[in-house]
C-alpha positions as CSV (number, residue, x, y, z in Angstrom):
1,M,-13.6,43.8,27.5
2,N,-17.4,42.8,28.2
3,I,-18.1,39.2,29.0
4,S,-19.0,38.0,25.9
5,T,-15.9,38.9,23.7
6,V,-13.8,37.2,26.2
7,L,-16.0,33.7,25.7
8,E,-15.2,34.6,22.1
9,L,-11.7,34.8,22.5
10,K,-10.9,31.9,24.6
11,F,-13.6,29.9,21.7
12,G,-11.6,31.1,19.0
13,A,-8.6,30.0,20.8
14,L,-10.0,26.3,21.5
15,M,-11.5,25.8,17.2
16,K,-7.2,27.2,16.5
17,N,-7.1,25.0,18.3
18,Y,-8.6,21.5,17.9
19,E,-8.2,22.3,14.0
20,T,-4.2,22.2,15.2
21,V,-4.8,18.3,16.7
22,V,-7.0,17.8,14.3
23,S,-4.6,18.1,12.0
24,S,-2.0,15.9,13.8
25,N,-3.2,13.0,14.0
26,E,-4.6,13.1,10.3
27,E,-0.5,13.2,9.2
28,L,-0.1,10.3,12.3
29,N,-2.6,8.5,10.9
30,N,-1.4,9.0,7.1
31,H,2.4,7.4,9.0
32,I,1.0,5.1,10.3
33,E,-0.5,3.7,7.8
34,Y,2.2,4.6,5.6
35,L,4.4,2.3,7.7
36,R,2.2,-0.4,8.2
37,R,3.1,-0.4,4.3
38,Q,6.3,-0.8,4.4
39,L,6.0,-3.4,6.8
40,D,3.9,-5.3,4.4
41,E,6.1,-5.0,2.1
42,L,9.5,-6.2,4.5
43,M,7.8,-9.3,5.5
44,K,6.4,-10.2,1.7
45,Q,10.3,-9.6,0.6
46,K,10.9,-11.9,3.7
47,K,8.4,-15.0,3.0
48,K,10.4,-14.6,-0.7
49,I,13.7,-14.3,0.4
50,L,12.5,-18.0,2.7
51,T,10.8,-19.5,0.9
52,S,13.4,-19.2,-2.0
53,S,16.7,-19.7,-0.6
54,S,18.5,-22.9,-1.3
55,G,18.6,-25.5,0.6
56,S,22.3,-24.9,1.7
57,M,20.9,-21.9,4.1
58,G,19.4,-23.2,7.3
59,K,15.3,-21.5,7.9
60,E,17.4,-19.8,11.2
61,E,19.8,-18.4,9.9
62,S,18.0,-16.8,6.8
63,E,15.7,-15.5,9.8
64,K,18.4,-14.0,11.0
65,D,20.2,-12.5,7.4
66,C,16.8,-10.9,6.5
67,N,14.6,-9.7,9.6
68,P,14.4,-5.4,9.5
69,L,13.5,-5.8,12.9
70,D,17.2,-7.1,14.8
71,S,19.3,-4.7,14.9
72,S,23.4,-4.7,15.3
73,S,25.1,-2.8,18.3
74,E,26.8,-0.5,15.5
75,E,23.1,0.3,14.1
76,E,22.0,1.1,17.6
77,P,23.3,5.0,18.5
78,Q,22.8,5.4,14.8
79,R,19.1,4.9,15.5
80,R,18.9,7.2,18.6
81,L,20.4,10.1,17.0
82,R,17.5,9.5,14.1
83,R,15.1,9.9,16.4
84,E,16.7,13.0,18.1
């Protein structure tokens, strides 16, 4: 096998790796955008709940009840299982 053929094979392999990385990057960007939209929607819901909550519930209690980022100790093992 001459050096030109070896270089062509290596170049082809590098191009395939590059295309895989670009594709993965696009998928990650799409997923990030999806998560941003979800977070935006949750924040709008939280704001709506806080502004429409009755006087009997304090602001601190409202925030605790509707904060999607807070998790109880029961939810944490489930979250770890989903990641794995």
